[in-house]
C-alpha positions as a printed NumPy array, in Angstrom:
array([[ 42.848,  71.029,  44.651],
       [ 46.291,  71.171,  46.251],
       [ 46.648,  73.622,  49.118],
       [ 49.656,  75.965,  48.846],
       [ 50.606,  78.866,  51.128],
       [ 52.961,  81.72 ,  50.349],
       [ 55.23 ,  82.492,  53.303],
       [ 57.205,  85.718,  52.93 ],
       [ 60.395,  85.688,  54.991],
       [ 62.511,  82.807,  56.321],
       [ 63.286,  84.311,  59.706],
       [ 62.211,  82.706,  62.981],
       [ 58.498,  83.29 ,  62.406],
       [ 58.512,  82.36 ,  58.717],
       [ 60.516,  79.174,  59.265],
       [ 58.275,  78.154,  62.171],
       [ 55.075,  78.879,  60.233],
       [ 56.371,  76.883,  57.238],
       [ 57.227,  73.913,  59.441],
       [ 53.815,  73.937,  61.128],
       [ 52.045,  74.077,  57.748],
       [ 54.001,  71.143,  56.317],
       [ 53.331,  69.088,  59.463],
       [ 49.688,  69.392,  58.468],
       [ 50.316,  68.327,  54.876],
       [ 50.226,  71.795,  53.273],
       [ 52.768,  72.848,  50.664],
       [ 54.698,  76.089,  51.176],
       [ 56.306,  78.572,  48.815],
       [ 58.859,  80.224,  51.082],
       [ 60.106,  83.542,  49.702],
       [ 63.42 ,  84.871,  51.052],
       [ 65.386,  87.723,  49.471],
       [ 68.593,  87.711,  51.55 ],
       [ 70.602,  85.603,  49.08 ],
       [ 70.079,  88.198,  46.37 ],
       [ 69.585,  91.337,  48.453],
       [ 70.531,  91.573,  52.135],
       [ 69.327,  94.234,  54.522],
       [ 71.793,  96.223,  56.645],
       [ 71.695,  93.817,  59.62 ],
       [ 72.113,  90.51 ,  57.789],
       [ 75.537,  88.868,  57.489],
       [ 74.954,  85.326,  56.146],
       [ 72.867,  83.366,  53.645],
       [ 71.392,  81.131,  56.346],
       [ 67.74 ,  81.441,  57.327],
       [ 66.623,  82.586,  60.79 ],
       [ 69.842,  84.503,  61.355],
       [ 70.046,  86.042,  64.833],
       [ 71.227,  89.578,  64.162],
       [ 71.054,  90.908,  67.724],
       [ 71.828,  88.796,  70.801],
       [ 72.461,  85.057,  70.609],
       [ 70.334,  84.575,  73.741],
       [ 66.701,  83.466,  73.783],
       [ 66.638,  84.692,  77.394],
       [ 65.723,  82.827,  80.57 ],
       [ 65.158,  79.074,  80.676],
       [ 63.471,  79.251,  84.075],
       [ 59.982,  77.828,  83.636],
       [ 58.652,  80.276,  86.243],
       [ 59.865,  83.195,  84.133],
       [ 57.369,  84.243,  81.43 ],
       [ 59.789,  83.756,  78.521],
       [ 61.053,  80.47 ,  79.995],
       [ 57.447,  79.354,  80.212],
       [ 56.864,  80.433,  76.604],
       [ 59.748,  78.233,  75.457],
       [ 58.344,  75.272,  77.381],
       [ 54.93 ,  75.807,  75.764],
       [ 56.583,  75.913,  72.346],
       [ 58.303,  72.62 ,  73.1  ],
       [ 54.878,  71.156,  73.907],
       [ 53.665,  72.382,  70.514],
       [ 56.676,  70.861,  68.663],
       [ 58.34 ,  74.139,  67.681],
       [ 61.107,  73.72 ,  65.098],
       [ 62.949,  76.819,  66.298],
       [ 63.061,  75.837,  69.963],
       [ 64.104,  72.273,  69.107],
       [ 67.068,  73.562,  67.102],
       [ 67.887,  76.099,  69.835],
       [ 68.025,  73.292,  72.395],
       [ 70.313,  71.292,  70.096],
       [ 72.738,  74.19 ,  69.47 ],
       [ 72.78 ,  75.822,  72.909],
       [ 75.961,  77.168,  74.486],
       [ 76.537,  77.61 ,  78.251],
       [ 74.91 ,  80.834,  79.472],
       [ 73.859,  80.259,  83.053],
       [ 70.093,  80.493,  83.385],
       [ 69.619,  81.552,  79.752],
       [ 69.1  ,  79.606,  76.523],
       [ 71.855,  80.976,  74.296],
       [ 72.892,  79.39 ,  71.006],
       [ 75.82 ,  79.144,  68.629],
       [ 74.207,  81.579,  66.207],
       [ 75.879,  80.257,  63.027],
       [ 75.151,  76.59 ,  63.786],
       [ 71.603,  77.483,  64.857],
       [ 70.852,  79.238,  61.551],
       [ 72.604,  76.526,  59.526],
       [ 70.537,  73.76 ,  61.123],
       [ 67.257,  75.586,  60.535],
       [ 68.227,  76.232,  56.923],
       [ 68.948,  72.52 ,  56.414],
       [ 65.581,  71.557,  57.929],
       [ 63.764,  73.966,  55.625],
       [ 65.662,  73.114,  52.443],
       [ 65.365,  69.363,  53.012],
       [ 61.601,  69.512,  53.591],
       [ 59.93 ,  68.097,  50.456],
       [ 56.808,  70.217,  51.015],
       [ 58.744,  73.529,  51.059],
       [ 59.837,  75.279,  47.866],
       [ 62.393,  77.998,  48.662],
       [ 62.164,  80.939,  46.262],
       [ 65.111,  83.349,  46.439],
       [ 63.54 ,  86.602,  45.361],
       [ 62.252,  89.868,  46.746],
       [ 58.495,  90.085,  47.243],
       [ 57.463,  93.646,  46.425],
       [ 53.695,  93.411,  46.827],
       [ 51.394,  91.335,  49.009],
       [ 50.921,  88.035,  47.124],
       [ 47.512,  86.805,  46.058],
       [ 46.176,  83.607,  47.604],
       [ 46.799,  82.225,  51.106],
       [ 49.772,  84.161,  52.486],
       [ 51.672,  84.608,  55.733],
       [ 53.85 ,  87.714,  55.801],
       [ 56.774,  87.297,  58.169],
       [ 59.251,  89.594,  56.449],
       [ 60.593,  90.96 ,  59.697],
       [ 61.426,  94.334,  61.18 ],
       [ 63.546,  95.318,  58.174],
       [ 60.899,  94.623,  55.536],
       [ 62.007,  96.017,  52.163],
       [ 60.636,  99.387,  51.116],
       [ 58.438,  98.149,  48.204],
       [ 56.711,  95.512,  50.354],
       [ 56.421,  97.993,  53.221],
       [ 54.583, 100.38 ,  50.921],
       [ 52.303,  97.586,  49.719],
       [ 51.418,  96.653,  53.308],
       [ 50.936, 100.306,  54.177],
       [ 48.515, 100.723,  51.271],
       [ 46.668,  97.535,  52.269],
       [ 46.017,  98.73 ,  55.82 ],
       [ 45.544, 102.337,  54.801],
       [ 47.574, 103.809,  57.631],
       [ 51.107, 104.68 ,  58.693],
       [ 53.448, 102.246,  60.404],
       [ 54.64 , 102.71 ,  63.894],
       [ 58.332, 102.057,  64.312],
       [ 61.252, 102.057,  66.696],
       [ 64.978, 101.641,  66.344],
       [ 66.683,  98.493,  67.542],
       [ 70.36 ,  98.301,  68.467],
       [ 72.745,  95.347,  68.473],
       [ 75.82 ,  94.767,  70.65 ],
       [ 79.476,  94.344,  69.624],
       [ 81.195,  90.934,  69.509],
       [ 84.83 ,  90.448,  70.486],
       [ 87.406,  87.664,  70.183],
       [ 88.004,  85.74 ,  73.408],
       [ 91.749,  85.419,  72.799],
       [ 92.087,  89.186,  73.05 ],
       [ 90.627,  89.396,  76.594],
       [ 93.061,  90.144,  79.432],
       [ 92.3  ,  87.514,  82.08 ],
       [ 94.656,  89.171,  84.539],
       [ 91.658,  91.47 ,  85.086],
       [ 88.642,  89.578,  83.676],
       [ 87.209,  86.514,  85.414],
       [ 84.557,  83.819,  84.918],
       [ 81.453,  83.936,  87.089],
       [ 77.674,  83.689,  86.644],
       [ 75.516,  85.992,  88.729],
       [ 74.926,  84.463,  92.162],
       [ 76.883,  81.447,  90.83 ],
       [ 73.873,  80.211,  88.849],
       [ 74.942,  77.952,  85.981],
       [ 78.569,  76.959,  85.477],
       [ 80.439,  80.283,  85.472],
       [ 79.398,  80.893,  81.878],
       [ 80.04 ,  84.646,  81.746],
       [ 83.303,  86.549,  81.518],
       [ 83.273,  89.596,  83.775],
       [ 85.241,  92.824,  83.424],
       [ 85.218,  94.664,  86.787],
       [ 85.565,  98.401,  87.439],
       [ 86.751, 100.203,  90.53 ],
       [ 84.804, 103.372,  91.316],
       [ 87.583, 105.561,  89.901],
       [ 87.792, 103.514,  86.687],
       [ 84.019, 103.62 ,  86.213],
       [ 83.733, 107.401,  86.714],
       [ 86.54 , 108.029,  84.224],
       [ 84.944, 105.612,  81.728],
       [ 81.471, 107.109,  82.196],
       [ 82.678, 110.676,  81.7  ],
       [ 84.307, 109.636,  78.426],
       [ 81.23 , 107.693,  77.277],
       [ 78.802, 110.605,  77.527],
       [ 81.092, 112.713,  75.299],
       [ 81.293, 110.207,  72.433],
       [ 79.642, 110.607,  69.046],
       [ 76.723, 108.487,  67.894],
       [ 75.519, 107.758,  64.367],
       [ 73.034, 110.433,  63.362],
       [ 69.499, 109.448,  62.444],
       [ 67.783, 111.153,  59.546],
       [ 64.323, 110.253,  60.809],
       [ 62.164, 113.016,  62.257],
       [ 61.184, 111.01 ,  65.31 ],
       [ 63.08 , 108.117,  66.863],
       [ 61.184, 105.584,  68.962],
       [ 63.564, 103.272,  70.788],
       [ 62.196, 100.038,  72.282],
       [ 63.063, 100.168,  75.969],
       [ 64.453,  96.612,  75.991],
       [ 66.953,  97.543,  73.251],
       [ 67.958, 100.997,  74.542],
       [ 71.521, 101.826,  73.42 ],
       [ 73.809, 101.779,  76.455],
       [ 75.038, 105.305,  75.731],
       [ 71.422, 106.525,  75.858],
       [ 70.954, 104.791,  79.206],
       [ 74.106, 106.506,  80.453],
       [ 72.618, 109.92 ,  79.721],
       [ 69.887, 109.214,  82.273],
       [ 72.411, 109.428,  85.085],
       [ 75.819, 108.259,  86.253],
       [ 74.408, 105.223,  88.082],
       [ 71.867, 104.082,  85.461],
       [ 74.229, 101.543,  83.904],
       [ 75.393, 100.354,  87.328],
       [ 71.816,  99.431,  88.153],
       [ 71.198,  98.02 ,  84.668],
       [ 73.464,  95.946,  82.393],
       [ 76.569,  96.774,  84.464],
       [ 75.196,  95.931,  87.906],
       [ 77.865,  94.212,  90.025],
       [ 75.584,  92.419,  92.504],
       [ 76.082,  88.653,  92.569],
       [ 79.435,  89.031,  90.78 ],
       [ 81.66 ,  89.894,  93.734],
       [ 84.988,  88.157,  94.29 ],
       [ 86.28 ,  87.01 ,  97.647],
       [ 88.812,  89.826,  97.886],
       [ 87.236,  92.417,  95.575],
       [ 83.842,  94.114,  95.337],
       [ 83.546,  95.707,  91.87 ],
       [ 81.803,  99.054,  91.555],
       [ 80.442,  98.054,  88.13 ],
       [ 80.859,  95.019,  85.848],
       [ 80.689,  94.508,  82.093],
       [ 79.629,  90.947,  81.263],
       [ 80.539,  88.976,  78.143],
       [ 78.447,  86.03 ,  76.967],
       [ 79.617,  83.197,  74.712],
       [ 78.45 ,  83.58 ,  71.112],
       [ 79.618,  80.296,  69.566],
       [ 80.204,  76.66 ,  70.542],
       [ 83.921,  76.924,  69.76 ],
       [ 84.2  ,  79.373,  72.677],
       [ 86.033,  81.907,  70.518],
       [ 83.561,  84.812,  70.301],
       [ 81.786,  86.748,  73.063],
       [ 79.169,  89.479,  72.876],
       [ 79.074,  92.375,  75.324],
       [ 75.858,  91.913,  77.289],
       [ 73.537,  94.931,  77.242],
       [ 75.901,  96.993,  75.069],
       [ 73.591,  97.458,  72.092],
       [ 74.694, 100.775,  70.639],
       [ 74.486, 103.418,  67.945],
       [ 77.956, 104.836,  68.678],
       [ 80.227, 105.456,  65.708],
       [ 82.767, 102.677,  65.168],
       [ 85.631, 104.934,  66.272],
       [ 83.715, 105.736,  69.464],
       [ 83.077, 102.025,  70.093],
       [ 86.795, 101.345,  69.704],
       [ 87.649, 103.961,  72.298],
       [ 85.071, 103.085,  74.958],
       [ 85.415,  99.279,  74.658],
       [ 89.185,  99.479,  75.016],
       [ 88.737, 101.51 ,  78.208],
       [ 86.925,  98.552,  79.852],
       [ 89.24 ,  96.709,  82.29 ],
       [ 90.311,  93.467,  80.605],
       [ 89.403,  94.666,  77.107],
       [ 92.345,  97.018,  76.589],
       [ 93.462,  95.008,  73.551],
       [ 90.104,  93.504,  72.551],
       [ 89.696,  92.588,  68.897],
       [ 86.222,  93.664,  67.824],
       [ 84.786,  91.147,  65.355],
       [ 81.445,  92.906,  64.871],
       [ 80.653,  96.459,  65.845],
       [ 77.344,  97.379,  67.388],
       [ 74.832,  99.107,  65.162],
       [ 71.308, 100.445,  65.105],
       [ 68.607,  99.597,  62.603],
       [ 65.03 , 100.446,  61.913],
       [ 62.483,  98.021,  63.345],
       [ 59.096,  98.197,  61.659],
       [ 55.785,  96.795,  62.888],
       [ 52.097,  97.178,  62.201],
       [ 49.714,  98.85 ,  64.615],
       [ 48.214,  95.455,  65.374],
       [ 45.023,  96.22 ,  67.382],
       [ 42.15 ,  96.418,  64.934],
       [ 44.242,  95.026,  62.081],
       [ 44.796,  91.398,  63.106],
       [ 43.116,  89.029,  65.542],
       [ 44.62 ,  86.679,  68.12 ],
       [ 45.001,  84.031,  65.398],
       [ 47.317,  86.483,  63.526],
       [ 44.757,  86.693,  60.714],
       [ 44.084,  90.095,  59.164],
       [ 40.536,  91.317,  59.678],
       [ 40.452,  92.776,  56.175],
       [ 41.449,  89.623,  54.232],
       [ 40.856,  86.188,  55.78 ],
       [ 43.55 ,  84.377,  53.751],
       [ 46.261,  86.841,  54.834],
       [ 48.152,  86.408,  58.129],
       [ 51.055,  88.29 ,  59.691],
       [ 53.724,  86.837,  61.988],
       [ 57.011,  87.796,  63.603],
       [ 58.122,  91.237,  64.688],
       [ 56.252,  92.842,  61.803],
       [ 53.021,  91.675,  63.473],
       [ 53.823,  93.653,  66.627],
       [ 55.443,  91.063,  68.884],
       [ 58.882,  91.696,  70.358],
       [ 61.672,  89.169,  70.829],
       [ 63.017,  85.988,  69.272],
       [ 60.828,  83.591,  71.229],
       [ 57.698,  85.713,  70.847],
       [ 58.302,  85.876,  67.073],
       [ 58.628,  82.108,  66.977],
       [ 55.338,  81.726,  68.854],
       [ 53.552,  84.04 ,  66.434],
       [ 54.803,  81.973,  63.49 ],
       [ 53.604,  78.79 ,  65.164],
       [ 50.115,  80.214,  65.787],
       [ 49.869,  81.703,  62.283],
       [ 50.967,  78.425,  60.669],
       [ 48.514,  76.335,  62.674],
       [ 45.636,  78.709,  61.961],
       [ 46.382,  79.058,  58.256],
       [ 46.237,  75.255,  58.016],
       [ 42.925,  75.234,  59.852],
       [ 41.578,  78.005,  57.622],
       [ 42.449,  76.048,  54.462],
       [ 40.909,  72.886,  55.916],
       [ 37.637,  74.642,  56.754],
       [ 38.168,  74.435,  60.521],
       [ 37.551,  77.164,  63.071],
       [ 40.583,  79.292,  63.895],
       [ 42.197,  78.886,  67.293],
       [ 42.847,  81.556,  69.889],
       [ 45.261,  80.103,  72.4  ],
       [ 44.054,  80.644,  75.993],
       [ 45.236,  83.954,  77.44 ],
       [ 46.329,  82.196,  80.605],
       [ 49.179,  80.712,  78.516],
       [ 52.29 ,  82.543,  77.357],
       [ 51.492,  81.86 ,  73.681],
       [ 47.917,  83.063,  74.084],
       [ 48.612,  86.128,  76.217],
       [ 50.948,  87.639,  73.592],
       [ 48.363,  87.094,  70.871],
       [ 45.594,  88.463,  73.092],
       [ 47.674,  91.584,  73.741],
       [ 48.037,  92.265,  70.001],
       [ 44.292,  92.078,  69.484],
       [ 43.229,  94.011,  72.58 ],
       [ 45.922,  96.593,  73.369],
       [ 45.275, 100.309,  72.986],
       [ 45.603, 101.266,  69.329],
       [ 46.423, 104.88 ,  70.181],
       [ 49.698, 104.118,  71.933],
       [ 50.445, 100.526,  70.902],
       [ 54.028,  99.339,  71.442],
       [ 55.568,  95.869,  70.978],
       [ 56.001,  94.029,  74.254],
       [ 57.983,  91.021,  75.373],
       [ 55.934,  88.281,  77.024],
       [ 55.397,  89.   ,  80.726],
       [ 52.965,  87.981,  83.44 ],
       [ 51.389,  91.45 ,  83.335],
       [ 49.565,  90.559,  80.104],
       [ 48.371,  87.135,  81.342],
       [ 44.825,  86.55 ,  82.534],
       [ 44.719,  87.299,  86.269],
       [ 45.04 ,  84.451,  88.729],
       [ 41.876,  83.475,  90.584],
       [ 43.602,  84.052,  93.925],
       [ 45.734,  86.979,  95.081],
       [ 49.255,  85.756,  95.906],
       [ 51.623,  88.264,  97.505],
       [ 54.808,  86.204,  97.336],
       [ 56.351,  86.94 ,  93.913],
       [ 58.051,  83.57 ,  93.45 ],
       [ 54.937,  81.619,  94.425],
       [ 52.813,  83.827,  92.16 ],
       [ 55.078,  83.148,  89.167],
       [ 54.976,  79.437,  89.904],
       [ 51.171,  79.584,  89.96 ],
       [ 51.08 ,  81.341,  86.578],
       [ 53.413,  78.716,  85.115],
       [ 51.547,  75.713,  86.533],
       [ 48.184,  77.046,  85.342],
       [ 49.548,  77.817,  81.857],
       [ 50.997,  74.359,  81.238],
       [ 47.819,  72.654,  82.451],
       [ 45.702,  74.971,  80.285],
       [ 47.814,  74.344,  77.18 ],
       [ 47.617,  70.579,  77.661],
       [ 43.796,  70.74 ,  77.823],
       [ 43.779,  73.01 ,  74.769],
       [ 45.966,  70.619,  72.769],
       [ 43.814,  67.645,  73.694],
       [ 40.568,  69.45 ,  72.872],
       [ 41.645,  70.548,  69.376],
       [ 43.985,  67.636,  68.603],
       [ 46.846,  70.059,  67.935]])
């Protein structure tokens, strides 16, 4: 009997899971609704659209997310391969041309003879082997179906995305190219403030109007905190956060604060404002962006916005193979499963796809070692506190402890990285994955 898996959602996790299944000879019905019904964050018909930043964060192998990307390369991740092929200069980070990235993934999926793309909305959990990777903006009918399946309420937070501006509209009499500490090839455009300019800008910012939320309680993921919310924590909060000037000084000028812009496409025509995810009204965004030195006449191509980000309370619902405890042929992946971040979502799709294939082939499911980046994220989902569970980006704090105590931070990170890559290699060899 032919093995077929339903995959719901063609985002990063769903595309990765589909690819991993077909590598193992299993047919996929990939359901994606965006071509008939988009959610509020989606802009194109391409799969795996990056709706927030175009950066997959650090490429440094001694950084936890850089290590995670290297592990995914070892496991032949479709998403990371395409990211490497469509990258744009961004210093130490892996940033991509978001349109080309999504286009290439879409072509890979649609040209795969083992994948049938079905453009329709899934309103209830399908019967038969299924991976749900419908993302943080899962449609209301499917959300209700999942809620009924687990028998409990979702947790949720709000996620905010940053504005994008046209490069041609930047005033380079004030703005300048420079990467922090001159790492990379001067890939960022910097807009510097004097102290007087910053204080005037800050005082205006804290008076501006935001979009009202109709939800009773708003939970904002700390890594996606709107910059205007950060500003309310104190006048210097932004200067020690996304607007920190250290490493960006000029020979004859020491900025008091700096707004950085990062390339958003290979044509070098669009730049996003780093760390400026926001829920300000569009009129407020116009005012505050045009007060930034160098952006007085900036043309805003996409305004920042805030959207609901939904996820299951993973501990006690799924295991470290991303399989639900209640129904063995049902897996979850992506941000809906409780991971946070593009790369972490990709990893969850990879693990879910591999384990669904093993489940259908009568093999034992795999839990990746929790001394690896892939395994530590999965281990966290299974073992975190259910009472106050929150999505978390991969970090060395959730890895298995090192055998030796190492005080030097850089050496400690290097030890985590070296151990992880050696562990993953042994794991791959042992299970022939």
